[in-house]
C-alpha positions in Angstrom: -57.7 -152.1 -7.2 -59.2 -149.2 -5.2 -61.1 -150.2 -1.8 -63.4 -147.3 -1.9 -66.9 -148.0 -1.8 -68.9 -147.4 -5.0 -70.9 -143.7 -4.4 -74.7 -143.9 -3.6 -75.4 -141.2 -6.0 -73.9 -138.5 -8.7 -74.8 -135.2 -9.6 -74.4 -133.7 -13.0 -75.4 -130.3 -14.4 -77.3 -130.1 -17.5 -77.7 -127.7 -20.4 -81.5 -127.3 -21.2 -80.9 -128.9 -24.4 -78.8 -131.8 -22.3 -81.4 -132.3 -20.0 -84.4 -132.4 -23.2 -81.6 -135.3 -25.0 -81.0 -137.4 -21.8 -85.4 -137.9 -21.8 -85.0 -139.0 -25.1 -82.4 -141.1 -24.1 -84.0 -143.1 -21.3 -87.3 -143.1 -23.6 -85.6 -145.2 -25.8 -84.0 -147.4 -23.3 -87.4 -148.1 -22.0 -87.4 -146.0 -18.4 -90.5 -145.1 -16.7 -91.2 -141.8 -16.2 -93.1 -139.9 -13.2 -94.2 -136.6 -12.0 -92.2 -134.9 -9.1 -92.2 -131.5 -7.6 -89.4 -129.2 -8.7 -88.2 -131.7 -11.4 -88.6 -131.7 -15.2 -89.1 -135.7 -15.1 -87.9 -138.6 -13.0 -87.1 -141.8 -14.5 -87.2 -145.2 -13.4 -84.7 -147.5 -15.4 -83.4 -151.2 -15.1 -80.3 -150.3 -12.3 -80.8 -146.6 -11.5 -83.3 -144.0 -10.8 -82.9 -140.5 -13.0 -84.3 -137.2 -11.5 -83.6 -134.0 -13.6 -84.4 -130.7 -11.2 -85.8 -127.7 -12.8 -83.1 -125.5 -10.9 -79.7 -125.8 -12.7 -81.1 -128.1 -14.8 -79.2 -131.0 -13.4 -79.5 -134.9 -13.1 -79.5 -136.8 -10.0 -78.2 -140.6 -10.6 -78.9 -143.1 -8.0 -78.7 -147.2 -7.9 -76.7 -150.0 -8.0 -76.2 -149.5 -11.8 -74.8 -145.5 -11.3 -71.3 -145.9 -12.5 -72.2 -148.0 -15.5 -74.9 -145.8 -16.6 -72.6 -142.9 -16.1 -69.5 -144.3 -18.3 -72.2 -146.1 -21.0 -75.1 -143.8 -21.1 -74.9 -140.1 -19.4 -71.4 -139.5 -20.6 -71.4 -140.7 -23.9 -74.9 -140.1 -25.1 -75.6 -137.1 -23.5 -72.6 -134.6 -22.2 -70.3 -135.6 -25.0 -67.1 -135.6 -22.5 -65.6 -138.3 -19.9 -65.5 -137.0 -16.3 -66.6 -139.4 -13.9 -63.5 -140.8 -12.1 -61.3 -137.5 -13.3 -62.4 -134.8 -10.9 -59.6 -134.6 -9.0 -57.5 -133.7 -12.5 -60.5 -131.7 -14.0 -61.7 -129.9 -10.6 -58.6 -129.6 -8.5 -60.5 -126.6 -6.6 -62.6 -129.4 -5.0 -59.6 -131.0 -3.5 -57.8 -127.9 -1.9 -58.4 -127.1 1.4 -61.2 -124.8 1.6 -64.5 -123.7 4.0 -67.6 -124.4 2.5 -70.8 -122.5 3.9 -74.5 -123.0 3.5 -77.5 -122.3 5.0 -81.1 -124.0 5.1 -84.6 -122.6 6.0 -84.1 -119.0 4.9 -87.4 -119.5 2.3 -89.6 -121.4 5.2 -92.3 -119.2 7.4 -91.6 -121.8 10.2 -88.4 -122.5 12.2 -84.7 -121.2 12.1 -82.6 -120.0 10.0 -79.3 -122.6 10.4 -76.0 -121.7 9.1 -73.3 -124.4 8.4 -69.7 -124.6 7.7 -67.5 -127.3 6.7 -63.4 -127.7 6.2 -62.6 -129.9 3.7 -59.1 -131.0 1.8 -58.0 -133.7 -0.6 -58.9 -136.5 1.7 -62.1 -135.2 3.2 -63.5 -134.2 0.0 -62.8 -137.8 -1.3 -64.3 -139.2 2.0 -67.4 -136.9 1.3 -67.7 -138.2 -2.4 -67.4 -141.9 -1.2 -70.5 -141.0 1.0 -72.8 -140.0 -1.6 -72.5 -136.1 -0.1 -74.6 -133.6 -2.4 -76.7 -130.5 -2.3 -79.2 -131.3 0.5 -81.7 -129.5 -2.0 -81.3 -132.9 -4.1 -82.7 -135.0 -1.4 -86.1 -135.1 -0.7 -86.0 -137.8 2.1 -85.3 -136.4 6.1 -84.0 -140.0 6.6 -81.0 -139.9 3.8 -80.7 -136.3 5.2 -79.9 -138.0 8.6 -78.1 -140.5 7.3 -75.4 -138.2 5.1 -75.1 -136.1 8.3 -74.3 -138.9 10.4 -71.6 -140.1 7.8 -70.2 -136.6 7.8 -69.6 -136.6 11.8 -68.5 -139.9 11.7 -65.4 -138.9 9.6 -64.8 -136.1 11.9 -65.1 -133.3 9.6 -64.2 -130.1 11.3 -67.4 -128.2 10.9 -69.5 -125.6 12.7 -73.2 -124.4 13.1 -75.1 -121.9 13.9 -78.8 -121.5 14.6 -81.0 -118.4 14.8 -83.9 -119.9 16.2 -87.3 -117.6 15.3 -87.4 -115.2 18.6 -83.4 -114.3 17.9 -84.3 -114.2 14.3 -87.0 -111.8 14.8 -85.2 -109.6 17.0 -82.1 -109.5 14.4 -84.7 -108.5 11.6 -86.1 -105.6 13.5 -82.5 -104.2 14.0 -80.6 -105.3 10.7 -83.8 -105.1 9.0 -82.1 -107.0 5.9 -82.2 -110.7 5.5 -79.0 -110.7 3.4 -77.0 -108.7 6.3 -78.7 -111.5 8.7 -77.1 -114.1 6.4 -73.9 -112.7 5.8 -73.6 -112.3 9.7 -74.0 -115.9 10.3 -71.7 -116.8 7.4 -69.1 -114.9 9.4 -69.9 -116.6 12.6 -69.5 -119.8 11.1 -66.1 -118.9 9.3 -64.7 -117.3 12.4 -65.5 -120.9 14.1 -64.0 -122.9 11.4 -60.8 -120.2 11.4 -60.4 -121.3 14.7 -60.6 -125.0 13.9 -58.4 -124.4 10.8 -56.0 -121.5 11.0 -54.0 -122.5 7.9 -57.1 -122.7 5.9 -57.1 -120.0 3.0 -60.4 -119.7 1.1 -63.9 -120.0 2.0 -66.9 -121.0 -0.6 -70.7 -120.1 -0.3 -73.2 -119.8 -2.9 -73.5 -116.3 -4.0 -76.7 -114.8 -2.3 -75.7 -111.1 -2.0 -72.7 -108.1 -2.8 -69.8 -110.0 -1.6 -69.0 -107.0 0.1 -72.0 -107.6 2.6 -70.1 -110.7 4.0 -66.4 -109.3 3.7 -68.1 -106.2 6.0 -69.6 -108.8 8.4 -66.2 -111.1 8.7 -64.6 -110.7 12.1 -60.9 -110.7 12.7 -60.1 -114.3 12.6 -61.8 -114.8 9.2 -60.6 -111.5 7.3 -57.1 -113.1 5.9 -59.3 -115.5 4.0 -59.9 -115.5 0.3 -63.6 -115.0 0.0 -65.0 -117.0 -3.1 -69.0 -116.4 -3.8 -70.4 -118.3 -7.0 -73.7 -119.7 -8.1 -74.0 -123.5 -7.9 -71.6 -123.7 -5.2 -73.7 -126.4 -3.8 -71.7 -128.7 -6.4 -68.8 -128.4 -4.0 -68.1 -130.9 -1.7 -67.8 -128.7 1.3 -70.9 -126.4 0.5 -72.6 -129.8 0.2 -71.8 -131.3 3.2 -72.6 -127.7 5.1 -75.7 -128.0 3.2 -76.9 -131.3 4.6 -75.4 -130.2 8.2 -77.9 -127.4 7.9 -80.9 -129.1 6.6 -80.2 -131.6 9.4 -80.4 -129.4 12.4 -83.4 -127.6 10.6 -85.5 -130.5 10.1 -85.0 -131.9 13.9 -85.4 -128.4 15.1 -89.3 -128.3 13.2 -89.9 -131.8 14.1 -89.2 -130.9 18.1 -90.9 -127.6 17.9 -94.2 -129.2 16.3 -94.3 -132.0 19.0 -93.9 -128.8 21.8 -97.1 -127.1 19.9 -99.0 -130.4 19.2 -98.9 -129.4 15.6 -97.0 -130.4 12.7 -95.0 -127.4 11.2 -95.1 -127.7 7.3 -91.9 -126.3 5.5 -92.0 -123.6 3.0 -94.7 -120.5 2.9 -98.1 -122.6 1.2 -102.0 -122.2 2.2 -100.7 -125.4 4.4 -98.2 -123.2 6.1 -101.0 -120.4 6.5 -103.5 -123.2 7.5 -101.2 -124.1 10.2 -100.4 -121.0 11.8 -103.9 -120.1 12.1 -104.7 -123.1 14.0 -101.8 -122.0 16.5 -102.6 -118.7 16.7 -106.5 -119.9 17.6 -105.2 -122.1 20.1 -102.5 -119.8 21.9 -103.0 -116.2 20.6 -101.2 -114.6 17.4 -97.8 -114.2 19.7 -96.9 -117.7 19.2 -95.7 -116.6 15.8 -93.1 -114.8 17.5 -91.4 -118.1 18.9 -91.9 -120.8 15.9 -92.2 -118.3 12.7 -90.3 -115.3 10.5 -92.6 -112.8 11.2 -91.3 -110.1 8.8 -92.8 -112.8 6.0 -95.8 -111.8 3.9 -97.2 -114.6 5.2 -97.7 -113.5 8.8 -99.4 -110.6 7.6 -101.7 -112.4 5.9 -102.9 -115.1 8.6 -103.0 -112.3 11.0 -105.4 -110.5 8.8 -107.5 -114.0 8.3 -107.2 -114.7 12.1 -109.0 -111.2 13.2 -111.5 -111.8 10.5 -112.9 -115.1 12.1 
């Protein structure tokens, strides 16, 4: 009998038809539905919650009845195949030695761009799986992000983190003029660091954000012998998911610390609430304050400056 702890959550990619079928199954089984942002639906069942996200779509299952739900409901009644517990056989690439790279803050007006990388082998991948590591975008709770980041550090997983704070970010953007080239530079820095920690690693995996040649050209000397793999939905990989959590933790911590320093909560994203916060900061400290806490090439910056000058 395995001594591994049961997983905290499980993520299953779905087709649109499967997402609809799962909704029907949950309704028949008496689950209660809630409306949630970025989700097709959220359901509370007897021993699990099921969040089905628009992006993908994908289902994230959590709760003490997780394993029973997967094996008795999700797989036989919706997916039509048994995969749970056979991942190492069905997806061996998840357990082979490789780096996973991901970033946080790219779409947020306030805050830095953070790029993180994590190395996994079979033992580390199993540890991350047992800890419930999953794509940070599927986690709405900052407390849960910090909990998972702590679990990754406790496991002494080889990792690297590059934080490009707004002053440096804005300076680089003025020089480079392209976010994807900046992102490739950040990914290359992280890969170089990881190569120093794990020089025998043969492969690096990241989400597909641009032409792979952009990143290949940016790779520094230590990273050039790696096989670089870019694909969509790379966050289903344990290394990429762990990287996404470390990057997200650094981003939310930076936002909290800078907000305390400025005396104003810095909202995420690029919404009207973000513009209102920017206007308050500019009224208090002048428009130059954005250089130190925001990405000034965003359209949001031009919009709030126009509103500030019209006051």
